[in-house]
Backbone as CSV, one residue per row, in Angstrom:
resi,resn,N_x,N_y,N_z,CA_x,CA_y,CA_z,C_x,C_y,C_z
1,MET,0.834,-1.180,0.001,-0.004,0.000,-0.007,0.878,1.239,-0.007
2,LYS,1.920,1.253,0.835,2.768,2.427,0.897,3.452,2.652,-0.441
3,LYS,3.867,1.546,-1.092,4.499,1.680,-2.403,3.524,2.302,-3.399
4,THR,2.277,1.843,-3.356,1.278,2.387,-4.264,1.087,3.864,-4.016
5,PHE,0.937,4.210,-2.738,0.706,5.602,-2.387,1.883,6.453,-2.849
6,LEU,3.102,5.982,-2.568,4.278,6.745,-2.968,4.416,6.808,-4.481
7,ALA,4.213,5.666,-5.129,4.347,5.649,-6.583,3.289,6.491,-7.250
8,LEU,2.050,6.330,-6.816,0.970,7.104,-7.419,1.119,8.566,-7.041
9,GLY,1.530,8.821,-5.785,1.752,10.202,-5.379,2.808,10.865,-6.234
10,ALA,3.901,10.147,-6.468,4.951,10.689,-7.343,4.433,10.843,-8.759
11,PHE,3.671,9.857,-9.211,3.099,9.903,-10.555,2.206,11.139,-10.716
12,LEU,1.308,11.352,-9.734,0.398,12.491,-9.818,1.119,13.800,-9.551
13,SER,2.117,13.784,-8.662,2.881,15.011,-8.396,3.642,15.432,-9.640
14,LEU,4.219,14.466,-10.314,4.897,14.791,-11.562,3.913,15.392,-12.552
15,GLY,2.696,14.844,-12.561,1.668,15.365,-13.453,1.395,16.807,-13.171
16,ILE,1.288,17.162,-11.919,1.013,18.540,-11.555,2.201,19.406,-11.902
17,GLY,3.382,18.848,-11.763,4.584,19.606,-12.041,4.941,19.682,-13.507
18,GLY,4.257,18.995,-14.363,4.572,19.141,-15.764,4.427,17.897,-16.616
19,LEU,4.328,16.705,-16.011,4.160,15.520,-16.825,2.821,15.516,-17.515
20,PHE,1.779,15.893,-16.776,0.444,16.002,-17.343,0.189,17.449,-17.702
21,HIS,-0.387,17.648,-18.835,-0.795,18.992,-19.245,-2.217,18.875,-19.775
22,ALA,-3.066,19.808,-19.404,-4.428,19.801,-19.919,-4.384,20.032,-21.421
23,THR,-5.189,19.295,-22.137,-5.287,19.480,-23.578,-6.745,19.677,-23.912
24,ASN,-7.005,20.272,-25.031,-8.373,20.451,-25.474,-8.805,19.205,-26.210
25,ALA,-9.880,18.627,-25.782,-10.417,17.449,-26.432,-11.918,17.433,-26.218
26,SER,-12.603,16.867,-27.161,-14.046,16.806,-27.020,-14.411,15.689,-26.056
27,ALA,-15.647,15.703,-25.586,-16.114,14.660,-24.683,-16.042,13.305,-25.346
28,ASP,-16.109,13.274,-26.683,-16.053,12.000,-27.408,-14.669,11.356,-27.318
29,SER,-13.636,12.149,-27.029,-12.286,11.599,-27.003,-11.730,11.490,-25.581
30,SER,-12.606,11.490,-24.597,-12.139,11.361,-23.228,-12.998,10.372,-22.455
31,THR,-12.434,9.903,-21.358,-13.124,8.979,-20.475,-12.892,9.435,-19.043
32,LEU,-13.834,9.159,-18.170,-13.706,9.546,-16.779,-12.818,8.549,-16.045
33,VAL,-11.998,9.062,-15.140,-11.205,8.214,-14.256,-11.794,8.384,-12.856
34,TYR,-12.270,7.270,-12.303,-12.931,7.279,-11.008,-11.910,7.086,-9.890
35,ARG,-12.148,7.754,-8.775,-11.264,7.648,-7.619,-12.022,6.976,-6.486
36,LEU,-11.415,5.928,-5.905,-12.009,5.207,-4.792,-11.000,5.112,-3.652
37,TYR,-11.512,4.895,-2.457,-10.673,4.819,-1.265,-11.050,3.588,-0.466
38,ASN,-10.046,2.853,0.004,-10.281,1.681,0.850,-10.022,2.091,2.301
39,PRO,-11.080,2.238,3.102,-10.905,2.677,4.484,-10.152,1.651,5.352
40,ASN,-10.066,0.411,4.894,-9.366,-0.617,5.658,-7.865,-0.588,5.452
41,THR,-7.427,-0.147,4.270,-5.997,-0.148,3.971,-5.422,1.249,3.776
42,GLY,-6.292,2.228,3.545,-5.825,3.593,3.279,-5.430,3.808,1.828
43,GLU,-5.660,2.809,0.981,-5.251,2.885,-0.420,-6.273,3.632,-1.253
44,HIS,-5.771,4.445,-2.186,-6.622,5.047,-3.203,-6.482,4.216,-4.469
45,PHE,-7.542,4.151,-5.226,-7.589,3.334,-6.428,-8.213,4.157,-7.549
46,TYR,-7.646,4.056,-8.730,-8.113,4.817,-9.879,-8.454,3.861,-11.014
47,THR,-9.610,4.084,-11.643,-10.023,3.230,-12.757,-10.863,4.022,-13.741
48,GLY,-10.745,3.705,-14.993,-11.594,4.289,-16.021,-12.787,3.396,-16.321
49,ASN,-12.931,2.304,-15.597,-13.976,1.321,-15.847,-15.117,1.535,-14.845
50,SER,-16.268,1.977,-15.337,-17.397,2.259,-14.439,-17.919,0.995,-13.757
51,TYR,-17.853,-0.152,-14.438,-18.277,-1.412,-13.813,-17.359,-1.737,-12.628
52,GLU,-16.073,-1.567,-12.814,-15.114,-1.821,-11.739,-15.353,-0.870,-10.567
53,GLU,-15.643,0.401,-10.872,-15.938,1.386,-9.821,-17.162,0.947,-9.022
54,LYS,-18.248,0.557,-9.713,-19.481,0.153,-9.037,-19.262,-1.123,-8.217
55,SER,-18.505,-2.062,-8.752,-18.227,-3.307,-8.067,-17.424,-3.069,-6.788
56,LEU,-16.401,-2.233,-6.864,-15.608,-1.934,-5.672,-16.414,-1.152,-4.653
57,SER,-17.236,-0.203,-5.141,-18.093,0.575,-4.220,-19.050,-0.330,-3.467
58,ALA,-19.533,-1.369,-4.126,-20.468,-2.311,-3.495,-19.770,-3.254,-2.520
59,ASN,-18.424,-3.239,-2.565,-17.661,-4.160,-1.707,-16.763,-3.433,-0.713
60,GLY,-17.218,-2.286,-0.235,-16.522,-1.620,0.856,-15.628,-0.467,0.509
61,TRP,-15.314,-0.275,-0.782,-14.517,0.879,-1.164,-15.425,2.107,-1.173
62,VAL,-14.860,3.265,-0.842,-15.616,4.510,-0.807,-15.386,5.259,-2.119
63,TYR,-16.458,5.496,-2.833,-16.374,6.242,-4.090,-16.118,7.705,-3.743
64,GLU,-15.045,8.272,-4.282,-14.683,9.662,-3.968,-14.920,10.607,-5.136
65,GLY,-15.504,10.114,-6.209,-15.823,10.994,-7.315,-14.915,10.800,-8.521
66,ILE,-15.013,11.732,-9.435,-14.209,11.717,-10.653,-12.851,12.303,-10.329
67,GLY,-11.819,11.546,-10.608,-10.450,12.053,-10.405,-10.057,13.055,-11.482
68,TRP,-10.305,12.667,-12.734,-10.008,13.510,-13.886,-10.558,12.852,-15.137
69,GLN,-10.434,13.534,-16.242,-10.784,12.946,-17.535,-9.490,12.558,-18.227
70,ALA,-9.485,11.374,-18.805,-8.311,10.879,-19.506,-8.645,10.699,-20.985
71,ALA,-7.608,10.664,-21.779,-7.772,10.466,-23.209,-8.204,9.030,-23.506
72,THR,-8.855,8.820,-24.640,-9.233,7.465,-25.046,-8.216,6.883,-26.005
73,SER,-7.266,7.690,-26.419,-6.196,7.186,-27.273,-4.885,7.807,-26.787
74,GLY,-3.809,7.147,-27.138,-2.503,7.640,-26.717,-1.730,6.560,-26.000
75,THR,-0.851,6.971,-25.105,-0.001,6.061,-24.366,-0.785,5.435,-23.214
76,SER,-0.660,4.140,-23.075,-1.352,3.426,-22.009,-0.681,3.655,-20.661
77,VAL,-1.502,3.755,-19.626,-1.032,3.718,-18.238,-1.461,2.351,-17.720
78,TYR,-0.464,1.516,-17.372,-0.723,0.153,-16.943,-0.916,0.097,-15.432
79,ARG,-1.790,-0.783,-15.011,-2.010,-1.024,-13.590,-1.640,-2.459,-13.284
80,VAL,-0.780,-2.656,-12.298,-0.429,-3.992,-11.828,-0.736,-4.058,-10.340
81,TYR,-0.942,-5.278,-9.857,-1.412,-5.494,-8.483,-0.527,-6.505,-7.780
82,ASN,-0.123,-6.180,-6.541,0.690,-7.083,-5.752,-0.224,-7.850,-4.786
83,PRO,-0.518,-9.108,-5.072,-1.428,-9.873,-4.213,-0.786,-10.271,-2.892
84,ASN,0.537,-10.131,-2.775,1.224,-10.543,-1.547,1.306,-9.419,-0.507
85,ALA,0.982,-8.219,-0.885,1.003,-7.104,0.067,-0.271,-7.138,0.902
86,LYS,-0.164,-6.828,2.182,-1.331,-6.821,3.057,-2.346,-5.812,2.523
87,GLY,-3.548,-6.266,2.233,-4.572,-5.388,1.696,-4.427,-5.116,0.217
88,GLY,-3.432,-5.732,-0.429,-3.215,-5.487,-1.839,-2.399,-4.243,-2.076
89,ASP,-1.928,-4.083,-3.277,-1.107,-2.938,-3.615,-1.174,-2.754,-5.129
90,ASN,-1.660,-1.608,-5.560,-1.721,-1.301,-6.996,-0.627,-0.326,-7.349
91,TYR,-0.082,-0.488,-8.548,0.985,0.364,-9.042,0.625,0.779,-10.463
92,TYR,0.855,2.036,-10.808,0.505,2.583,-12.118,1.780,3.047,-12.815
93,THR,1.919,2.708,-14.081,3.112,3.113,-14.813,2.789,3.240,-16.307
94,MET,3.501,4.118,-16.986,3.353,4.235,-18.447,4.351,3.315,-19.154
95,SER,5.214,2.670,-18.383,6.232,1.795,-18.960,5.723,0.354,-19.033
96,LYS,5.539,-0.132,-20.243,5.121,-1.525,-20.412,6.186,-2.468,-19.872
97,TYR,7.453,-2.084,-20.054,8.555,-2.883,-19.543,8.500,-2.991,-18.028
98,GLU,8.274,-1.861,-17.350,8.189,-1.857,-15.897,7.026,-2.713,-15.423
99,ALA,5.867,-2.578,-16.064,4.701,-3.403,-15.700,5.018,-4.879,-15.874
100,GLN,5.653,-5.240,-16.990,5.976,-6.651,-17.244,7.017,-7.162,-16.270
101,THR,7.960,-6.334,-15.896,8.976,-6.725,-14.919,8.321,-7.054,-13.578
102,LEU,7.352,-6.242,-13.161,6.634,-6.518,-11.921,5.811,-7.811,-12.036
103,VAL,5.162,-8.016,-13.178,4.394,-9.253,-13.399,5.337,-10.460,-13.316
104,ASN,6.520,-10.343,-13.903,7.502,-11.421,-13.856,7.976,-11.696,-12.430
105,SER,7.809,-10.702,-11.540,8.227,-10.838,-10.142,7.070,-11.267,-9.224
106,GLY,5.924,-11.635,-9.810,4.805,-12.144,-9.014,3.610,-11.209,-8.904
107,TRP,3.733,-9.989,-9.427,2.577,-9.093,-9.426,1.583,-9.594,-10.474
108,LYS,0.339,-9.212,-10.370,-0.716,-9.584,-11.319,-0.996,-8.394,-12.223
109,TYR,-1.130,-8.699,-13.503,-1.474,-7.633,-14.461,-2.924,-7.230,-14.212
110,GLY,-3.151,-5.931,-14.054,-4.502,-5.451,-13.789,-5.215,-5.065,-15.063
111,ALA,-4.731,-4.037,-15.713,-5.404,-3.531,-16.902,-4.647,-2.322,-17.415
112,VAL,-5.071,-1.852,-18.587,-4.695,-0.508,-18.989,-5.656,0.383,-18.214
113,ALA,-5.136,1.148,-17.270,-5.980,1.922,-16.364,-6.621,3.095,-17.084
114,TRP,-5.857,3.784,-17.935,-6.330,4.903,-18.742,-5.263,5.229,-19.748
115,LYS,-5.503,6.204,-20.583,-4.549,6.614,-21.610,-4.149,8.064,-21.386
116,VAL,-2.960,8.386,-21.832,-2.487,9.767,-21.803,-2.027,10.139,-23.220
117,GLN,-2.039,11.421,-23.498,-1.645,11.878,-24.838,-0.225,12.420,-24.800
118,GLY,0.423,12.370,-25.939,1.776,12.934,-26.056,2.704,12.333,-25.025
119,GLU,3.319,13.193,-24.247,4.264,12.738,-23.240,3.611,12.697,-21.853
120,GLY,2.346,12.342,-21.788,1.686,12.217,-20.508,0.583,13.237,-20.311
121,HIS,-0.040,13.660,-21.371,-1.099,14.668,-21.281,-2.427,14.017,-20.942
122,THR,-3.125,14.570,-19.962,-4.485,14.145,-19.678,-5.414,15.228,-20.216
123,ILE,-6.687,14.950,-20.234,-7.646,15.947,-20.702,-7.787,17.037,-19.644
124,THR,-7.952,16.656,-18.400,-7.941,17.624,-17.294,-6.983,17.089,-16.258
125,PRO,-6.211,17.948,-15.641,-5.229,17.454,-14.670,-5.905,16.933,-13.416
126,PRO,-5.228,16.038,-12.704,-5.773,15.551,-11.443,-5.966,16.717,-10.482
127,PRO,-6.976,16.646,-9.623,-7.169,17.721,-8.656,-6.046,17.709,-7.628
128,VAL,-5.754,18.882,-7.095,-4.746,18.994,-6.049,-5.481,19.167,-4.740
129,GLY,-5.222,18.338,-3.776,-5.853,18.476,-2.464,-6.872,17.390,-2.203
130,ILE,-7.501,17.518,-1.055,-8.493,16.540,-0.586,-9.802,16.743,-1.321
131,THR,-10.399,15.646,-1.795,-11.696,15.720,-2.440,-12.784,15.802,-1.378
132,VAL,-13.709,16.730,-1.559,-14.847,16.875,-0.629,-16.144,16.823,-1.432
133,TYR,-17.255,16.648,-0.725,-18.558,16.459,-1.349,-19.514,17.556,-0.897
134,VAL,-20.259,18.065,-1.843,-21.228,19.134,-1.607,-22.529,18.702,-2.253
135,THR,-23.653,18.988,-1.616,-24.945,18.686,-2.216,-25.621,19.993,-2.576
136,GLY,-25.912,20.169,-3.823,-26.556,21.402,-4.291,-25.563,22.538,-4.426
137,LYS,-25.751,23.340,-5.446,-24.831,24.443,-5.716,-24.838,25.519,-4.647
138,ASN,-25.932,25.624,-3.871,-26.049,26.686,-2.876,-25.613,26.249,-1.488
139,SER,-25.231,25.002,-1.314,-24.849,24.501,-0.002,-23.567,25.194,0.461
140,LYS,-23.536,25.537,1.729,-22.361,26.168,2.335,-21.545,25.173,3.161
141,VAL,-21.924,23.884,3.079,-21.290,22.840,3.877,-20.671,21.801,2.944
142,TYR,-19.484,21.311,3.314,-18.901,20.197,2.572,-18.609,19.044,3.520
143,TRP,-18.505,17.843,2.933,-18.285,16.616,3.678,-17.071,15.899,3.110
144,TYR,-16.323,15.175,3.951,-15.214,14.364,3.477,-15.694,13.025,2.921
145,SER,-16.851,12.581,3.368,-17.374,11.290,2.954,-18.746,11.439,2.297
146,ARG,-18.867,10.924,1.086,-20.149,10.933,0.383,-21.186,10.146,1.187
147,GLU,-20.746,9.008,1.745,-21.656,8.162,2.503,-22.170,8.872,3.758
148,ALA,-21.300,9.627,4.445,-21.725,10.346,5.639,-22.749,11.421,5.290
149,LEU,-22.544,12.089,4.163,-23.485,13.111,3.692,-24.864,12.493,3.453
150,ILE,-24.893,11.353,2.775,-26.151,10.666,2.467,-26.813,10.152,3.756
151,ALA,-26.003,9.563,4.647,-26.537,9.033,5.906,-27.134,10.147,6.760
152,TYR,-26.489,11.305,6.804,-27.000,12.407,7.612,-28.345,12.900,7.057
153,GLY,-28.439,12.991,5.733,-29.697,13.390,5.119,-30.834,12.444,5.507
154,LYS,-30.546,11.151,5.485,-31.563,10.162,5.885,-31.909,10.321,7.362
155,LYS,-30.884,10.532,8.202,-31.078,10.633,9.633,-32.000,11.800,10.010
156,ILE,-31.872,12.913,9.323,-32.696,14.074,9.672,-33.991,14.121,8.881
157,GLY,-34.237,13.081,8.076,-35.489,13.007,7.323,-35.514,13.864,6.072
158,ASN,-34.362,14.192,5.568,-34.234,14.999,4.347,-33.274,14.286,3.402
159,PRO,-33.737,13.189,2.755,-32.845,12.404,1.891,-32.158,13.262,0.823
160,VAL,-30.892,12.971,0.633,-30.085,13.710,-0.333,-30.369,13.182,-1.735
161,ASN,-30.612,14.077,-2.673,-30.743,13.710,-4.076,-29.318,13.475,-4.582
162,GLN,-28.961,12.202,-4.770,-27.577,11.860,-5.082,-27.098,12.446,-6.407
163,SER,-28.022,12.762,-7.298,-27.615,13.376,-8.560,-27.171,14.833,-8.347
164,GLN,-27.457,15.371,-7.156,-27.075,16.745,-6.840,-25.748,16.841,-6.087
165,ILE,-25.137,15.669,-5.796,-23.852,15.682,-5.095,-22.747,15.924,-6.123
166,PHE,-21.861,16.851,-5.811,-20.717,17.077,-6.681,-19.454,17.180,-5.846
167,THR,-18.306,17.031,-6.499,-17.037,17.043,-5.794,-16.236,18.279,-6.149
168,MET,-15.338,18.626,-5.254,-14.365,19.700,-5.477,-13.248,19.451,-4.479
169,THR,-12.166,20.203,-4.614,-11.110,20.066,-3.609,-11.513,20.867,-2.388
170,GLU,-10.916,20.511,-1.271,-11.241,21.234,-0.040,-10.872,22.716,-0.164
171,SER,-9.758,23.010,-0.805,-9.369,24.425,-0.964,-10.381,25.179,-1.824
172,GLN,-10.956,24.518,-2.840,-12.007,25.147,-3.638,-13.240,25.409,-2.779
173,ALA,-13.594,24.440,-1.928,-14.759,24.590,-1.058,-14.575,25.773,-0.106
174,ILE,-13.416,25.860,0.511,-13.137,26.941,1.454,-13.133,28.297,0.748
175,SER,-12.468,28.348,-0.418,-12.402,29.630,-1.129,-13.758,30.077,-1.661
176,SER,-14.722,29.148,-1.770,-16.055,29.521,-2.219,-16.999,29.775,-1.020
177,GLY,-16.429,29.874,0.180,-17.216,30.222,1.356,-17.869,29.042,2.071
178,ARG,-17.482,27.819,1.731,-18.079,26.658,2.391,-17.249,26.277,3.620
179,HIS,-17.852,25.528,4.534,-17.168,25.049,5.714,-17.483,23.557,5.907
180,HIS,-16.613,22.878,6.644,-16.795,21.456,6.878,-17.992,21.229,7.796
181,SER,-18.757,20.179,7.517,-19.904,19.833,8.352,-19.444,19.413,9.747
182,LEU,-20.086,19.926,10.740,-19.791,19.552,12.127,-20.444,18.240,12.489
183,LYS,-21.277,17.701,11.589,-22.021,16.461,11.869,-21.252,15.224,11.413
184,GLU,-20.152,15.384,10.749,-19.415,14.235,10.229,-18.428,13.729,11.257
């Protein structure tokens, strides 16, 4: 898990620092990359496969929203999985050689996680900061957990319309005048 976090953190940090650059592309040439969190291991997981996102969400992973939009053509980003690490361990790389080397060392090939253009261009860059959840454009409150937001709505008898939940970074929420819910 720590390797995944460090590797993905470095991968995404490099993206923010210049590996990834936003490019103009139509919705037809992009795909959503979903971000999930495993509260048992602390691992974040990224996938462009909506079936995989729904399956993991149904099995204890916390759906954290859309990470970014990725290209549908270009250089593959490979995902490999270490079944021997406690709680599992996913690693992402643009190097087919690196992915194959890990597979040869006992890791399991996962999938092409998403594609990047040119030398690592995504359609929109990954967000910087903690992802938070807001319900409705006029809400002044944000939540760290989508599930806690939904559960609180049910608890007070005001069910949340899930199609109205959207994500942003915590810094975006604060700069737009929102504050963290005291009920979470």
